[in-house]
C-alpha positions in Angstrom: -8.9 -34.5 41.2 -5.2 -34.4 41.7 -2.9 -37.5 41.2 -1.7 -39.0 44.4 -4.6 -38.0 46.5 -6.2 -40.6 48.8 -9.2 -40.8 46.6 -7.1 -41.4 43.5 -5.0 -44.1 45.2 -8.2 -45.8 46.5 -9.6 -45.9 43.0 -6.4 -47.2 41.6 -6.4 -50.0 44.1 -10.0 -50.8 43.5 -9.3 -51.0 39.8 -6.4 -53.3 40.4 -8.7 -55.7 42.3 -11.4 -55.6 39.6 -8.9 -56.1 36.9 -7.4 -59.1 38.7 -10.9 -60.6 39.0 -11.6 -60.1 35.3 -8.2 -61.6 34.4 -8.1 -64.6 36.7 -11.7 -65.2 37.6 -13.1 -65.8 41.1 -10.6 -65.6 43.9 -10.4 -65.5 47.7 -9.1 -62.5 49.5 -5.6 -64.0 50.1 -5.4 -64.7 46.3 -6.4 -61.2 45.5 -3.7 -59.9 47.9 -1.1 -62.0 46.1 -2.1 -60.7 42.7 -2.4 -57.0 43.7 0.1 -56.6 46.5 -2.5 -55.1 48.9 -2.2 -55.7 52.6 -4.8 -57.9 54.4 -6.6 -54.9 56.1 -6.5 -52.8 52.9 -7.9 -55.7 50.8 -10.7 -56.4 53.3 -11.9 -52.8 53.4 -11.6 -52.4 49.6 -13.6 -55.6 48.9 -16.5 -54.4 51.1 -16.5 -51.0 49.5 -16.5 -52.3 45.9 -19.1 -54.9 46.8 -21.4 -52.2 48.2 -21.1 -50.4 44.9 -22.4 -53.5 43.1 -19.2 -54.1 41.0 -18.2 -57.3 42.7 -20.0 -60.0 44.7 -19.4 -63.0 46.8 -19.6 -66.3 45.0 -19.7 -68.9 47.7 -16.8 -70.2 49.9 -13.7 -72.3 49.4 -12.4 -74.7 52.1 -9.3 -73.6 53.9 -6.5 -75.8 55.2 -6.5 -73.9 58.5 -9.4 -71.9 59.8 -12.9 -71.3 58.5 -13.8 -71.4 54.7 -12.6 -68.4 52.7 -15.2 -66.2 50.9 -14.8 -66.2 47.1 -15.1 -63.0 45.2 -15.9 -62.3 41.5 -17.0 -59.5 39.3 -20.7 -59.1 39.5 -21.9 -60.3 36.0 -24.8 -57.8 36.2 -22.6 -54.8 37.1 -23.3 -53.9 33.5 -25.1 -55.3 30.5 -23.5 -54.9 27.2 -25.0 -54.8 23.7 -23.6 -55.6 20.3 -25.5 -54.3 17.3 -24.9 -54.9 13.7 -26.4 -52.8 10.9 -27.0 -53.9 7.3 -29.3 -52.5 4.7 -32.8 -52.9 6.1 -31.8 -55.1 9.0 -30.4 -54.6 12.5 -29.4 -57.4 14.9 -28.7 -56.9 18.6 -27.4 -59.3 21.2 -27.4 -58.3 24.9 -25.1 -60.1 27.4 -23.9 -59.8 30.9 -20.2 -59.4 31.8 -19.7 -63.2 31.8 -21.0 -63.5 28.3 -24.4 -65.0 29.3 -26.9 -64.0 26.7 -29.8 -62.0 28.0 -31.5 -61.7 24.6 -31.2 -61.5 20.8 -33.4 -59.5 18.5 -33.7 -58.5 14.8 -35.5 -55.6 13.3 -36.4 -54.8 9.7 -36.0 -51.0 9.6 -35.6 -48.5 6.8 -33.7 -45.5 8.1 -34.0 -42.1 6.5 -32.1 -39.8 8.9 -30.2 -39.6 12.2 -33.3 -39.6 14.4 -34.5 -42.8 12.7 -31.1 -44.4 13.0 -31.0 -43.8 16.8 -34.6 -45.0 17.2 -33.7 -48.2 15.3 -30.7 -48.9 17.5 -32.7 -48.1 20.7 -35.6 -50.3 19.6 -33.6 -53.4 18.6 -31.6 -53.3 21.9 -34.9 -52.8 23.8 -36.3 -55.9 22.1 -33.2 -57.9 22.9 -33.5 -56.9 26.6 -37.2 -57.7 26.7 -38.7 -58.3 30.1 -35.5 -60.0 31.5 -33.7 -56.8 32.5 -34.1 -53.1 32.6 -32.9 -51.2 29.6 -30.9 -48.7 31.7 -28.7 -51.7 32.8 -27.2 -51.6 29.3 -24.1 -49.4 29.9 -21.8 -50.4 27.0 -22.8 -50.6 23.3 -20.8 -51.5 20.2 -22.3 -50.9 16.7 -21.0 -52.7 13.7 -21.3 -51.0 10.3 -20.2 -52.0 6.8 -18.0 -49.3 5.5 -15.2 -46.9 6.4 -15.3 -45.5 9.9 -13.3 -42.4 11.1 -11.1 -43.9 13.8 -11.1 -40.5 15.7 -14.8 -39.7 15.7 -16.4 -43.2 15.1 -18.5 -41.6 12.3 -19.3 -43.7 9.2 -17.7 -41.9 6.3 -18.4 -44.2 3.4 -20.8 -47.1 2.9 -22.3 -48.3 -0.4 -25.5 -49.7 1.0 -26.1 -47.5 4.1 -26.1 -43.9 2.8 -28.6 -42.6 5.5 -26.1 -43.8 8.2 -23.2 -41.9 6.7 -22.1 -38.8 8.8 -24.3 -39.6 11.8 -22.7 -39.2 15.3 -23.9 -42.5 16.6 -21.6 -42.4 19.5 -23.0 -39.2 20.8 -26.6 -39.6 19.9 -27.0 -43.3 20.9 -25.1 -42.5 24.1 -27.5 -39.8 25.0 -30.5 -42.0 24.2 -29.2 -44.6 26.6 -28.6 -42.2 29.4 -24.9 -41.8 29.0 -23.9 -45.3 28.0 -20.5 -45.8 26.5 -20.9 -46.3 22.7 -18.4 -47.2 20.0 -18.6 -48.1 16.4 -16.5 -50.6 14.3 -16.3 -52.0 10.8 -18.3 -55.2 10.5 -15.5 -57.2 8.9 -13.1 -56.0 11.7 -15.8 -57.3 14.2 -15.7 -60.7 12.4 -12.0 -60.9 13.0 -12.5 -59.7 16.7 -14.9 -62.6 17.2 -12.7 -65.2 15.5 -9.7 -64.2 17.6 -11.8 -64.3 20.8 -13.9 -67.4 20.2 -13.2 -69.0 16.9 -10.6 -70.1 14.4 -7.9 -67.6 15.3 -7.7 -68.0 19.1 -4.2 -69.4 19.1 -2.7 -66.9 16.6 -1.0 -63.6 17.4 -0.9 -62.2 13.8 -4.1 -62.8 11.8 -5.4 -61.5 8.5 -9.1 -62.1 7.6 -10.3 -61.9 4.0 -14.0 -61.3 3.6 -15.5 -62.4 0.3 -19.2 -62.0 -0.2 -21.1 -58.7 0.0 -17.9 -56.8 -0.8 -14.3 -57.7 -0.4 -12.2 -56.5 2.6 -9.3 -57.5 4.8 -9.0 -57.0 8.5 -5.7 -57.5 10.3 -4.9 -57.9 14.0 -1.6 -58.3 15.8 -1.5 -59.4 19.5 -5.3 -58.7 19.6 -5.1 -55.1 18.4 -6.9 -54.2 15.1 -4.9 -52.2 12.6 -7.2 -49.6 11.3 -5.0 -46.9 9.7 -5.3 -43.1 10.2 -8.4 -42.9 8.1 -10.0 -46.1 9.1 -9.5 -47.5 5.5 -6.9 -50.1 6.2 -8.1 -53.3 4.5 -10.3 -51.7 1.9 -8.7 -53.8 -0.9 -11.6 -53.6 -3.4 -9.8 -51.1 -5.5 -6.6 -53.0 -5.7 -5.8 -54.0 -9.3 -5.4 -57.8 -9.7 -4.9 -60.2 -12.6 -8.0 -60.4 -14.7 -8.0 -64.2 -15.1 -9.2 -63.9 -18.6 -12.2 -61.7 -17.6 -13.0 -58.3 -18.8 -13.1 -55.4 -16.4 -16.5 -53.9 -15.7 -16.5 -50.7 -17.8 -19.8 -49.4 -16.4 -18.2 -47.4 -13.6 -15.6 -44.6 -13.8 -13.2 -46.7 -11.7 -13.7 -49.6 -14.1 -12.6 -47.5 -17.0 -9.6 -46.4 -15.0 -8.2 -49.8 -14.4 -4.6 -49.9 -15.8 -2.7 -52.6 -17.5 -5.6 -54.8 -18.4 -6.2 -55.9 -14.8 -9.4 -56.1 -12.8 -10.4 -54.5 -9.5 -10.5 -57.0 -6.7 -14.1 -56.0 -6.0 -14.9 -57.3 -9.5 -12.6 -60.3 -9.5 -14.2 -61.7 -6.3 -17.5 -60.0 -6.7 -20.8 -62.0 -6.6 -21.2 -61.9 -10.4 -17.7 -63.2 -11.1 -18.0 -65.9 -8.4 -21.4 -67.0 -9.8 -19.9 -67.2 -13.3 -17.1 -69.5 -12.0 -19.7 -71.9 -10.7 -18.4 -75.1 -9.2 -14.8 -74.5 -10.3 -13.3 -74.4 -6.8 -9.7 -74.4 -8.3 -10.5 -71.2 -10.1 -12.0 -69.6 -7.0 -9.0 -70.6 -4.9 -6.6 -69.2 -7.5 -8.3 -65.9 -7.5 -8.4 -65.7 -3.8 -4.7 -66.7 -3.6 -3.8 -63.9 -6.1 -5.5 -61.3 -3.9 -4.0 -62.8 -0.8 -0.4 -62.6 -2.2 -0.4 -58.9 -1.8 -1.9 -59.1 1.7 0.7 -61.6 2.8 3.6 -59.7 1.3 2.6 -56.6 3.2 1.5 -58.0 6.5 3.2 -61.4 6.8 0.4 -62.9 8.9 0.8 -66.1 10.9 -2.8 -67.1 9.9 -5.3 -66.2 7.2 -9.0 -66.6 7.9 -11.4 -66.8 5.0 -14.9 -65.4 5.8 -18.1 -64.4 4.1 -20.5 -66.3 1.8 -17.8 -67.7 -0.5 -15.9 -69.2 2.5 -19.1 -70.5 4.1 -19.8 -72.3 0.8 -16.3 -73.6 0.2 -15.4 -74.6 3.8 -12.2 -76.4 4.6 -11.8 -77.7 1.1 -11.5 -74.1 -0.2 -9.1 -73.1 2.5 -6.8 -76.0 1.7 -7.0 -75.2 -2.0 -6.1 -71.5 -1.4 -3.1 -72.5 0.8 -1.9 -74.9 -2.0 -2.3 -72.1 -4.6 0.1 -70.0 -2.5 2.9 -72.5 -2.9 4.6 -70.3 -5.4 5.5 -67.8 -2.7 9.3 -67.8 -2.0 8.8 -67.5 1.7 6.8 -69.6 4.2 3.1 -69.6 3.6 0.6 -68.7 6.4 -1.9 -71.4 7.4 -5.3 -70.7 5.7 -8.5 -71.7 7.5 -12.2 -70.8 7.2 -14.1 -68.8 9.8 -15.9 -70.9 12.4 -18.6 -68.6 13.8 -20.8 -68.1 10.7 -23.6 -65.5 10.6 -23.3 -64.6 14.3 -19.6 -63.6 14.1 -20.2 -59.9 13.6 -22.7 -59.4 16.4 -20.5 -61.6 18.7 -17.5 -59.4 17.8 -19.6 -56.3 18.7 -20.5 -57.9 22.1 -16.9 -58.7 22.8 -15.9 -55.1 22.0 -18.6 -53.9 24.4 -17.4 -56.2 27.1 -13.9 -54.9 26.8 -15.3 -51.4 27.1 -17.2 -52.3 30.2 -14.1 -53.9 31.8 -12.0 -50.8 31.1 -14.7 -48.5 32.5 -15.2 -50.5 35.7 -11.5 -50.9 36.3 -11.0 -47.1 35.8 -13.9 -46.0 38.1 -13.8 -48.7 40.8 -16.5 -48.1 43.4 -17.5 -44.9 41.6 -18.5 -46.8 38.5 -21.9 -46.2 37.0 -23.7 -49.4 38.0 -27.5 -50.0 37.5 -28.3 -53.2 39.5 -31.1 -55.5 38.4 -34.6 -55.0 39.7 -35.1 -57.8 42.3 -38.8 -58.1 41.2 -37.7 -59.3 37.7 
């Protein structure tokens, strides 16, 4: 297909209309014309064509000051179903939604995975359970999978994960895409998905520069600026567990090669804020806040975020009191401190982040393809 051909121009115009409906919500034809610059005849023909493809639909009428009521158009919520899947050791969670975010179903599955085939089966089965009898499985056209570990940003392949060895090295994007009849699949780090959810629906909606510190089953930072996650060329941005921090009177764990290599009498962050250390502190919230602040000082110096979000089991337990104590503990910084808050979305944050990522994928795919988009409409009998 050559640029500038009638078919290309038609698809571009269709994409402009679909994008405007995603961005501004339901609109009448004159409103669509105003947002896209299309003429009245062109917009009228285009709307009928994209409606016939199942991408948009009529959503009632709006009274007009002169003449008959005007038809209102919106993106068809069922032009695609999207699935967010999160993977932890022995447990998969899936949530399936339409393009408006209406939940179709949620499911969990206790699965032990030994190889690539079992991993693909596990993803397929948990998504199928989430869809249930409400929809057809082939309506799921966009899938995002959250994994704990380092993911290659070019291939989407999990390269390192302590608790998910069988998932390491699997081409989930290709294999799951094939299993779901060519669905668009992407993978993402689970902590990055928590930040994605918090910026879209939770505590960070009003902030343009956000660092999220996860303390619980591991310690990691995710950072987003203007809604874009910063991953690094190797996908390892935010893997702060091996940073050396003050030991706070503790003794570094000498049971691992990395523990023996810690210089200067410090302690690795993964030990300083690890479950054993946090349990040993007990109810001493000031000590917990001081340790978190010490770790955050490096993050703040490098990234200068507007907002810091605390997430994970430690943040869930400490709540707003812990966030306030951490912010107070950062008072020694010579520059302005970021505001510190706790995550709002709790246990569902990661799967909600995966759903949001899949919705963005569906939007981009529909805008790019216009009336040629791969749309599987619901079975009227359901």
